[in-house]
N, C-alpha and C positions, 0 to 999 in steps of 0.2 A: 544478392545476399539479403536474408530476411532482416527486417528492421528489429532492433532489440536482440541481436544474436548473443550478446553478453548478458543483457538484463533489460527487462521491461518494467518500468515503474509506473504505477497508477497514482495519480494525484487528484485529490478532492479539493476543489478551490471554489471561492465565491464566484457566482455567475457574473458579477459586475466587473470583473477584472481579468485581463489577460497578461498583466505585467509579470507576475511571478512565473507563470508557465513559460513565457517567452524568455525570461532571464535564464531559466534552466536550459531551454533549447539552444540558446546562443552559445553555451559553453559545454554542451553535452559531450562526454567522452565517446570515442569511437565504440560503436556496438551497443550503446545505451539509447533506448527510446522511451517515450512517455505516452501514456494514455490518460485522457482527462475526463473527469466527471465534475459536475457543478452543483452548488447548493445556493438557494436564495437566502440572502441576508437582508431583512427589512431595515435594520438599523444596527449600528455598532454600539449596542448597549445590552444589558442583561437579558431583556426579553427577546430582542432581535437575534442574539447569539444562541439562545435556546432554540429558536426556530431553525437556525442554521444546523445545529447539532442534531436536531430531530430527523434530518435528511441524510445523515452520514452513512447509516447502515445501508439504505437503499442505493446510495451512490456507490458504495463499495461493491454491491451486487453487480452493478453495471460494469465496474472495472474488472471484476473477477471473470466476467464473460469474455474479456479480451486476453485472458490467460497471463495476467501480470504476475511478476515475481514478488512484488511488495506493494502495499497500499499505504499512501501517505495522507493523513488527515492534515490539511493546511487550514490555517485560521487559528492562530495561537490563543486568542481569548476564549475560544470554544472550550478549552480545557482549563486554562489557568483561572478562570472565574470560579471554578468549583474546587480548586486546590489540587495538589500533586496526585491524589488518588484517581483523578478523572482521566489522566493519560492512560493508565493501565486499564481502566474500565472501558474506554472507547476502543482500545486495541483489542481487548478480549472480545468485545461485541462484534468487531469487524471479523476477527478470526472465526468466531463461532458461526457467523453467517456465511463466510466464504472459504474458510480453510486456507486463507492467504495471510501471511504475517503482515503486521502493520506497525507504523511508527506515527508519532504526532509532531507537529511543528514546534510546539512548546517544549516537549521532551528533547527535541533535537538541539534547541538553543541551550538547554541545560547541559547536555552531553558535550557540546562544543565548548562551553565555558569551563567545564571540568577538564577538558583536553588541553586547554591553554593554561590551566592552573590558576584561574581567576578566583579570588576570594571577595574582592570588592568590585561592584559593578555600577557604572553610570548608564542609565537606561533612557533612551529616547524612543517615543512611540507616536503614532497618529492618534492615540486614544484620548478619551476624556479623563478627567481626574478620578471619577468614580471607577472606571475600568482600570486605570493605573494603580489605584489603591489595591485592587485585587491582585494585580501582577506583582506588586511589591510584597504583599503578604505571601504569595506563592513562593517567590524567590527566597524570602527570609526563612520560610518554613524549611527550605532545603539547605539552609546554612550560608547563603550568600548575604553579604552586607550591601544594601542598596545605598550607595553614597550620594546619588542624585537621580532625580526622575523628572522628566519633562515630556508633556504630551501636546499634540497639535489640536486637540479638542474636536476631532472629527467624529461625526455620527453617521454621515452618509457614506456607505461603503464604497461608492464610486469615487469619492473625492480624492482619495490617495492616488488614483490613476492620473490625476492632473498634475502631479508633482514629478519633476525630473530627479535624477539621482543626486544632483547637487543639493537638493533640499535635505536629504538624509545626511549628507556631509556636514551641512551647516548645523543641523540639529545635533549631530554627534559631537561636534566641536563645542557647541554651547553647553551640552549637559556634562561633557568631560571637564570643562573649565569649572563648572559648579561643584564637581565631585571632589576636587582636591587630589587629583591624580589617582583615580581608580585603576585597578589592574586591567579592566576591560570595559569596552563600550558595547552595549547591546542595543541594536536598532530593531524594534519589534513591529512587524506587520508584513504579511506576505505579498501585499499589493504594492508596497512602498519600494521603489527601485533603489538598489544600493550598489550593484555590481561594478559600475564604472568608477566609483569613487572609493571603494574599500581600501585599496593600497595607499591612497593619498591620505585618508583619514588615519590609518595606522602610522604612516610616515610623519604626519604633522602633529600627532598627539603622543606618539610613542607607546600607546596602549594597543592591546589586541582588540580587534573589532569583530564582533559577531553580529550577523543579521539573520532575519528569519529565513530568507531564501537560501543564503549561502550555507548556513548551518544545517538546514534540512536536506539540501542536496548532498552535503558531506556525509551526514548521518545515514542517508539512504544508501549511498554507495558503500560505506563501510559496513552497514548491516548486511549487505549482499556480498561482502568479501572482496569488493573492488578497491584497489589501492591507488587509483588515479590521483595525481596531484594536478589541480587545475590552476594554471598561472593567473596571477593578478587578482585572486579572490581572498587574499589575506593569509596571515601566518598560520591560521587554523589548519590549512591543508598539509603543512609539514610538521604539525604538532603531534599527530597520531595517525 
């Protein structure tokens, strides 16, 4: 049987990391396959992320050559640093170049938060305070209340690869406690592993938990009309 007989999803990810792509492959629904393209991220700051985004259209051309059904721009800061309009701009640029529909990682997190009905959000990230300020501004512009925000101050894009999923669990509990019972926890970074601990973070806090890789996979499948429910990846999968 041909790989990707139900859907083939192209993912554009930082070259420093395999974690996000492997999380997706570890839970891939039957008949869904992934094609990868990579971008260089010199540093997780404004200048380094602009370098990353300058490579996205070329990466999308590579993915289009493998006849993918959808292209996913991974690397949430690549769009949220420029505000909500950037998601549509990069999707339009990808489609204009390839004629393949596209979604972004940051857009996916927003759609997931909407799906679970979140109004107030506790956000944990790997990013610096400077990058986090842009994320908070992006979220508030879309109508969310950021009740707490905590970052691990990473600028080396490889550093997140050195953290196990329990790191995201601890960060999520910490920022939720500071938030005063936010509706949802958002863990932002596509390299930061979360899948093993998502159900436990939801169980131990009572909040819905959204992570970059979880929400983007969910949004990709739903965009393609696939209704699979993946066990143990949080309440999001049964919310919509």
